[in-house]
C-alpha positions, 0 to 999 in steps of 0.5 A: 415878814419881821415882827417887833414886839416890845416886851415888859417885865417888872425890872426891865423892859425889852425889844424882841425882834422875831424873823421866820426860821431864826432864833428870836433877838431879844435885848433890854431897850428903853422906851426911847430906843424901842420907838427908833426901832419901830422908826426905822424898820415899819414902813408907814405907806407904800414907797415905790420899788420898797415891797412892804405890808403896803404892797399888793401885787394883784392890783395895779397901782391906784390912787388912795381911795376917798374917805367914805365920809366927808370931811366937815368944816369946823363949826365956830363954838357957841358964844354965851347967851347972857353975860358972866355976873361980875364978882362982889368986891 
């Protein structure tokens, strides 16, 4: 399993990449560079033929479960009951 962590001290920021059985790779990065590394390595959903954190070999592939709470329609904002007072000239 690949672990990517942001490490910050008082002067610099670093990205650490950790793999089991391998020495840690820690190098200085900016926030932008760290976000790009995460974007490249992080899997955000299951993909066909890709084994990642979302892969469940024990269960057959199913559609995502529906949300436990139904989504509510947006309600219109209430209007003011009395008109605003005019400013005095």
